[in-house]
N, C-alpha and C positions, 0 to 999 in steps of 0.2 A: 546344589546343596545350599541350604540356608546357614547363616552364621550360627555357630554353636551357642546354645542357650546355657549349657553347663561348661565347666572347665574342661579343656582338652589339652592333653600332654603331647607335645610334639618334640622331635629331635632332629638335629642336622649334624651330619658328619662330613667334615672337610678333609679329604685325603690330599693334603698339600704336598708340594715337592720337597719341602723342608720338614714341616711338622704335620701330624695328624691331630685334628681337633674334633671334639664332640660337644655339642651344647644341647641340653634338655631344658625345655621351658614349658610353662603352663600358659595357655591362652584362655582368658576368661573375661567376658564382658568388654571386649575391645582392647584389653591390655595384655602385654606379653611380659611374663616374669620368669627370669632364668632361675632354674632350681638345681642345676648341676652342670659342671664343666669338666672335661678331661682333655689333657694335651700331652702328647708324647713327640719328642723330636726323633723322627725316623730317617730323615734325609733320603727320601726315595730318589730324588734327582741324582744323587751321588752314585746310585746303583744302575743308572742307565748308561750302558757302554756306548762307544762310538758306533757300534753296529745296531744300536737301538734295543739290545736285549737287556733284560733286567737281571742284575747280579743275584745269584741264589742266596747269598748271605743277607743282602738287603731285603730281598723278598721275604725271607724267613722272619726278619725283624719286623717287617710290616704286618705279616700275618699274625704274629704273636700279639702285636698291639691291637689288631682288629678282633682277636678272640677276647681280649679284655673289654674292648668296647662292646662286643656282642653280648657279653654277660649283662651289662647295664641295659641293653636294649631288648633283652630276650622277651619280655612280656608286653612289648608295645605293638600296637596295631600297624599293619603294613602301610596303610595310607598315611600314617602319622610320622614316618621316618623317611628322610631323604639322605642318600649318601652320594657325594660328588667327588670325582677325581679331576685333577687339574693338569698342569703342563707336563709333569713327568709321565703320567699315564696317557696323555695325548701323544707324546712322541715315542713312547715305548713300542717296540714291535714284538710280535708273537707273545702277546700278553694274555691270551685267552685262558690258558691254564691258571695263571695267577688270579685273574678276575673270578674264575669259577671257585677257586679255593677261598678267595676273599669273601665272596658271597656266602659260602658255607660258614665261614667264621662269624660273619655278621648276621646271617640269616635275612639279609636284605640286598636287593640288587644295587649295583653301582652305576651311576650315570657319569659319563665323561663329557664335560662341557667344553665348548670352544673357548678360545681366548676372549672373544667379544662377550660371550655369555658370562664368563667369569668376571669380566669388568662390570657388567650390568649388576650382577649379584653383589659385588663388592660395594658398588656405589649405593645400592639399596641399604646394605648393612651400615655403612658409614652415615648416610643421610638420616636414617632413623635414630641415630645416636647424637645428632647435632641439633642445635636450636633451629627453628624454621625462620631463617633470615632471608631477606630479599637479596637478589643479585646472584651471580654465578659463582660457583666454587670449583676449584681443581682438586681432584683426589688422586693421590699417587700411592699405589700399593706395590711394594717390592716383595715378591714371593721367592721361593727357592729356585724356580726355573724360568719365571716370566715376571715382567713388570707391567702393571695395568695403569693406564692414564685415562681419567674420565673428567670431562667438564659437564656439570649439571646445574640445575636450578631446583632448589627444594628437593623433592623426591624424583625428579625427572632427569635422567641422563640425556645429554644432548650430543656429546662427542665421546666415542669409546675407542680405545686402542689397546692392544696387547702386544708387547715386545718380547722377543726371545732372549731375554737375559734376566738373571735373578741372582740372589746372594749365593746360592749353592753353585750354580753353573759358572758364574764369574770367579768365585773363589777357587773352584777346582781347576779352572783354566789357567789362572795366573798366580795363585797362591797355594797350590796343592800341598806343598811341604811346610806351609806356615811362615816362610821367610818373606820379609817385607823390605822393599827397596824402592827408591825413586823411579828407577827404570821400569820395574814391574808395574808400578802404579800408572806410569805414563802409558804403557802398552794397554793396560786394562781400560784406562779412560778413553783412549782412542777407539777401542772396540765398542765401548758404550756409546760414544758419539756417533759411530757409524750406524748403530741401531736406531738412535734418536733422530738422525738427520732427515729421514723421509717424512716424519710426522711433525717436525719442528714448526714449519710454516703454518700448518693447519691449526695447531694448538695455540700458537702465539697470536694468530689472526683472530681466533674465536674470543680470546680474552676471558678474564675472571676477576673477581674482587678479592677472594680469599683462597689460599692454598693449604690443604691439609694432607697429611700422610697417614696411612694405616699400615698394619702388619707389625709383627714382632721386630723386624729389621728397623723400621722407622722408630719404633718405641726405644730400641736399644741405642740408636744414634742420638735421639733426643735426650735420653738419660745420661749418655756419655758427655754430651755438650753441656748439660747442666752441671755435671761434676767438674768439667774443665773451667766453665764460666758460670758460677752460681747466679750472677746477675742476669744472665740471659733468660732465665725462667724456662729453660728447655726449648726455646724457640730455635728452629733450624734456619740458619742464614748462610749465604755463600762464604762469608768470612769465617764463621764458626766451623764449617766443613773443611776449609783449607787448613785451619789450625789443627783439626783432628787428623787430617792426612799427614801433616808434618809430624805430629806426635807419633803416629804409626810408623813412619819412616825411621824416626830416631830409635824406636823400640826394636827394630830389625826382625822381630818375630812375634807372632800373635800370643805366644805363651808369656812373653815378658812385657806385653802392652800394659802399662800401669793405669788401669781403669777398673775401679772397684764396682762400678755400675754394670760392667759387662760380665754376664754369666759365662762360666766355663764352657757350657755346652754350645754357646753361640759364637765363641771365639773363632773356630775354624771357618765360619761363613761370614764373619763380620767384615773383612776387607772388601769382598765383592759387593756387599750391600752398601758400604760407604761409597765405593766407586760409582755405583749406579745412581745413588741419590745425588752425589756431587754433580754428575753430568746432567741429570734431569734439571736440577736447580740452575745450573749454568746455562744450558741451552734454551730453557724455557723462560729465562729471565725472572725467576722467582726470588723475590727479595726476603720473604719470610714465610716459613711454614711451621705449623704446629701439628702435634700428634693428635689423632682422633681415634676414639674407640670405634668399634664396629669393623666387621670383616665379612668375607664371603659367607661364613657359617650363619652370621646374623641375617644377611640377605636371604639365605635359604629359608630361614624361619619365617621371614615376612612374605616370601614368595609362597610358602605353604599356606599361610593365613589367607593370602589372596585367592588361592585355589579353593579354600574352604568357604570363602565368602563371596563367591561368584566374581572374582576379580583376577582370573587366571591370565597371566601374561601370554600364555600360548594361544588362548582363544583370541586375544587381541591381535596377535601376530598372524593367525590364519585369516581373520577378517581383513586385515590390512593387505595381505597377499592376494586375496580374492579381488579386492578393489584395484590393486596395482596391475594385476594381469587380466582384468576385465572378464572375470569368471561369470558364466551364466549361473547365478546363484539358485534360481528355481530348479534347473536341471540338477545341480549339485545336491540340493536338498532332497529331490526325489531319489537319487541314487543313495544318499546317506541313509534315508529312512528304510529303503529296501535292504541295504547291506546289514543294517543293525537288526532288522527283523530276521534275516537269515542267520546272523550270529546267535541270536537268542535260541534258535532251534538246534544249533550244533555245538554250542559253547562247551557243554560238559563232555561230549563225545570226543572233541578235538583238543581238550585241555586248554581252552582259551578263557579261563576264569580271571586272569590278572587284569586289573583295570586298564592297563595300557593297551590291551587288545582292542577294546571298544573305542578308546580314545584315538588310537592310530587309524582305525578303520574310518572313524568319523572325519578325521583331518584329511585322510587320503581322498575320501569321497568329495570333500569340499574343494580340494586342490587338484584333482586329477586332470583338469583341463587347462592348467596354467601354461602348459607348453604351447597351446594354440596361439599365444601371443608372440611366440617366436616363429613358428611355421606349422602348417597343418601336417605336412609330411613328417612322420616320426614324432608327433607331438608328445607322446608318452615318454620318449627318451629325453626330449628337451625339458619336460616337467621334472623328471628325475634329476637331471643335471642341476636345474635351478634349486631344487630342494636340498641336494647334497652340498651345494656351495653357497647358499644364501646365508646372511646373518639373520637368525630367527630368534629374537628375544624370548626367553622363557623355555626354550627347547634344549634338552640335553642332546649331545651329538648322536647318541644311540636312538633317541626318539626321532630326530631329524632324518637319519639314515634309514630307519625303519619305514617312515612315511615315503621316502624317496623310492625304496624298493617296491612298495605297493603301487605307487603311481607309475613307475617304470615298467611294471608288468601287468597293467590293467587291461591290456589289449595285445593282439597279435602274438607272436612267438614269445614264450617265456625265456628269460635270461636269468638264471638262478645262481650263477657262480658267486656273486657278491653276497648272497645270503650267509655264506660261511663266515664272513667277517663280522656279522652281528654277534652281540653278546648273548650267551645262553639266557633263557631258552629260545630266544627269537631266531637264532639260526635254524632252528627246527620247526617253529610254529608259524613263521611268517608266510610260508607257502599256503597255509589254510586261509589266512586273511586275504591273500592274493586271489584265491579261488572265489571267495565270497564277493570281493569287489568286482572281479571280472564278470561274474554272473549278474550282479546288479546293473552294471554298465550295459551289458548285452541286452537285458530285458527292457531297458529304457532307451533303446536306440532311436525310437520314433520321436523322443523328446516331447511327447504330448502330456497333457495334464491328467489324462484318465488314469484312475487307480488300477493297479495290477490285480488280476484275479488271485484268489488264495493259492499260494504255492507252498508245498510241504517239502522240507529237507530232512534227510536222514543221513548221518555220517557214521561210517565204520572203517577205522583205519584210514587208508588212503583212497577210500571209495566214498563218493557223495551221490546219493540218490535224490533226484528232484522230481516231484510228482505234481503235475498240472491238472486242472479240471478236465473232465471228459470233453473231447473234441477241440480243446483249446489250441493244441499244436496244429491241427488240421485247418483251423480258422486263421492261424498266424504262420503261414508257410515261410516267410522271411526269417522269423525268429527260430523256427524249426531248423532251417538251413544253418543259421548262425550257431545253434546249439550243436549240430553235427560237427561243424568245424571246430568248436570248442572242445568236443570230445577228443578230436585228433590232437589238438594242441596239448591238452593235459596228459594224454596217453604217452606223449614223447617224454614226459617227466615222471612216468610211472604213477600217475594219478588217474583214477577211473571215475568218469562222470556217467551216470546212468539216468536217462530221462524217461519218464512215464506219463501216460494219461490215466486218470482214475478209471479202473475197469479194463485197462489194456496193459500188455507187457511193455517192458522197457527196451532200450537199445544200448 
């Protein structure tokens, strides 16, 4: 896709663990102009119980917010909107029903991103809102359920980390009733130090010239410090944070904390946020930090622009993995081209119109042999494991798991149990992409450069008819034997593959 010549309206929705945000912007002639913002404090993380289930009341509050967001997005094109869920939705269990209802409310699918991908998007959003200065910068983002640490240079992230602590989760754990005391703060700070200790050496060794903080939590802390010490200019320092902690202990309760700069809606989660930032500053040796505009939602917008202008981070990631795992790119290209030709013939019949269907099939074809770098025996399973667990910049977790399911089932016996974990409609549609990839791989078993003869596919329900030129199967007995074995593999999953030669009946 070429860069848009006319203005394009795009939107990013960030389903954060504390607040839900929506940003609508116009991209025109290389510039991004925000035209609308919506924000609601939902505190989704507060609704995730110890068993990982989402509280019904919090879920209802979240869905009501999404219905309001959905009204604003109703007339937008599907390719111009991205909706991303972060830590609370990462850790929630049995969330399929909620995600289906959320998709209905918004009328757009929800991507759940990994912590590392969240950090990458945050850095992009912050970096695009800062001057292009030489040298490294440290970005600290404190969300509701996680804290992201990133070292980068200009627009390029170099070190990414996501920690399982945030303003909501820490406040719930140590200050749920709003009471503040020196003992509670000490316990909370110890818990934060334990989270930071494994990454402390890596980050301090990497080094940076400037430290900036993003998110509403850091903004509130900076504004509170400016109120306490007007001469500070809102810069965050170790001494300033200690004075803020002392003020909080003296207040004894978040309700009586004498800070005009602190909004009432943020008071319940403010203590946990202060604890996290205090320990980040202390353990990483930060002498001064300033607040920076930009967040995950801004990073999403710039990521969308990249996809619109042939600078898709996912494409770069796939290419990088091909090189890292020594993929035979000529063979991968042959299989990709054949699989996409097959998709074009059955797209409508199998309901594979969504753009992700073609993208996932392309990525899986390019990466289906990465497991060979581990071992030949069971390499499809090795490839699926790598894709499930690798850091893949640009990929939502759902996209990553979808590609892993394709790769893990591209040969031998089908193992489909994990398809149920995919977000609708992919728990239902992925099997059809698997069939197309398997067929493309089977037909290119010789790994030769010769083009395939014209092959016609017809799909009806769970039946796929494949029609070859006359005498082709008799002239390719090995392929005919492979197809017969494939018929048996698919039959075990209640899928019917029928193979014909033109002018002859099928089997």
